[in-house]
N, C-alpha and C positions, 0 to 999 in steps of 0.2 A: 367545223368543229367535229369529231371523228363520234361514228354513229353510240360507241360506246361512251362513251363521254358525255354526250347529248341525254342518252337515258339517265345517265349517272347524275346527271345535272337537274334534269327534269324530273326525276321522285324525291332529291333532296329538297327543291322548291316548292314541291306538292307539300312534303313534310312539313316545312317550315310554314306552309300556309297555315297548316293547323295550328298554331302556338297562340293563345290568346297574347298577343301583346299589349292591346291596350286595358285589359283586366290585370296583367302584370307588371305595367307600368303605373298603373293605377291614373288611368289617362280619362280627362273631363271631356263635354263638349267643346271645340269640334275636332280636338286630336284624337277622338278615341272612334269618329267614324274616319278621317282619312287613317286609321293605322287599319281597322277593316276593311278597307277600300284595297289597300296595300295587300293584306293577305287573301285578297279576292284576285288580285292581278297575277301571286306568285301562285297560287293555284291552280290558275286558268294557264299562268304563263311554263307553268312546271308539268300540267297535261300534254299542252302543244308540243313541249319539246320530248317529252318521254314518249309522244305518242307517235309521233314521226320516226322516231329511232325504233318504236316497234312495229309499224308500218314495213320498215325497209328489210327489219327482221322476217315479216310476215312473208316478203318477197323472195326472200333469202331461200327459207328453208320450208314455207306452208304453216300452213295453218298447224300442224300438230306437232311441229318443231320448233314454233317461234314462242313458247314460254321457257323452254331450256334454254332459248337461244338468249334471251331474254335475262333468264337467271345467270347465266354464265358470265353474259357482257357486265350485271351488278358486281358477280363477284371476282369480277376481271380475267379471269380464266378465255383463254382463245375458242 
């Protein structure tokens, strides 16, 4: 998967992990705990994907340029 796509998917997964699905769907035990575990897994997986893409941006341009590279990648610009 290209680095830009990993960054985008990772950020979207991380954002999706903040949605309280169990509360929205009024789930009860044990489904509430299962959705909570899925939310945590989404967050950790998203951070892993986005983090690896951000690390490659740091290697390319250094720490000073990394935020700009990551931001341009999120916006879809080269």
